[in-house]
C-alpha positions in Angstrom: -18.2 -2.4 94.6 -21.5 -1.0 93.4 -22.7 2.5 94.1 -25.5 3.0 96.6 -28.7 4.4 95.0 -30.0 7.1 97.4 -33.7 7.3 97.9 -36.2 10.1 97.6 -36.2 10.4 101.4 -32.4 10.7 101.5 -32.4 13.6 99.0 -35.4 15.3 100.7 -33.6 15.1 104.1 -30.6 16.8 102.4 -33.0 19.5 101.1 -34.4 19.9 104.6 -30.9 20.5 106.0 -30.5 23.3 103.4 -33.8 24.8 104.4 -32.5 24.9 108.0 -29.6 27.0 106.8 -32.1 29.5 105.3 -34.0 29.6 108.6 -30.7 30.2 110.5 -30.0 33.1 108.2 -33.6 34.5 108.9 -34.7 33.7 105.3 -37.8 31.8 104.3 -36.8 28.2 105.0 -36.7 26.5 101.6 -33.9 24.2 100.5 -33.3 22.5 97.1 -30.8 19.9 95.9 -30.2 19.0 92.2 -29.1 15.4 91.6 -27.7 13.8 88.4 -26.6 10.2 88.3 -27.0 9.9 92.1 -24.7 12.8 93.0 -25.3 16.4 93.9 -24.6 18.8 91.1 -26.3 21.8 92.7 -27.9 22.9 96.0 -29.3 26.0 97.4 -31.3 27.6 100.2 -33.3 30.8 100.1 -31.0 33.9 100.3 -32.8 36.9 98.7 -32.6 39.0 101.8 -29.0 38.4 102.6 -27.9 38.7 99.0 -30.2 41.6 98.1 -31.3 39.5 95.1 -35.0 38.8 94.5 -34.0 35.8 92.4 -31.9 34.1 95.0 -34.4 31.4 95.7 -33.2 27.9 96.7 -34.3 26.3 93.4 -32.6 29.0 91.3 -29.4 28.7 93.2 -29.4 24.9 92.7 -30.2 25.2 89.0 -27.4 27.7 88.5 -24.8 25.5 90.1 -26.1 22.5 88.1 -25.8 24.3 84.8 -22.2 25.1 85.6 -21.3 21.6 86.7 -23.0 20.0 83.6 -21.8 22.8 81.3 -25.3 22.8 79.8 -28.4 24.7 80.7 -30.7 21.8 79.8 -30.0 19.7 82.8 -31.0 16.5 81.1 -31.8 13.6 83.5 -31.3 15.8 86.6 -33.8 15.8 89.4 -34.5 18.7 91.7 -35.7 18.0 95.2 -37.2 21.0 97.0 -38.9 21.4 100.4 -41.8 23.6 99.2 -43.7 23.8 95.9 -41.9 26.4 93.8 -43.2 29.8 93.0 -43.9 30.7 89.4 -40.4 32.0 88.8 -38.8 28.8 90.1 -41.2 26.5 88.4 -40.5 28.1 85.0 -37.5 26.0 84.1 -39.5 22.9 84.6 -42.4 24.0 82.4 -40.1 23.8 79.3 -38.1 20.9 77.9 -35.0 21.8 80.0 -35.1 18.5 81.8 -36.1 15.1 80.4 -37.2 13.2 83.5 -40.9 12.7 83.9 -41.6 10.6 87.0 -45.3 9.5 87.5 -44.9 9.4 91.3 -44.4 13.2 91.4 -47.1 15.7 90.8 -44.5 17.7 88.9 -43.1 16.5 85.7 -39.5 16.8 84.4 -37.7 15.8 87.6 -39.1 18.1 90.2 -39.9 16.6 93.6 -41.6 18.6 96.3 -42.2 17.8 100.0 
């Protein structure tokens, strides 16, 4: 049996579900899901207020989990789906060579998809 290839819309819906969790926790409603080989390797939602951590943005949380899962900080061939265009801090990892994907359909290179 072949694996199902999930679509951009599927992963963005997943990110929107995570954003709802942030909203429910009275945080800014942003969600992010990091995907590698069609499976989730990291996910996050904004939690800087609840965690008392100014870096606990959805994208950073997803990237941290992904690095642990892949045992590599470079996250080669991973794609991050996020519900809002990242701030400067969160976009930083995608301005370097930390991820190799460069999708012409996205206005962000190196595997970052925004709603």
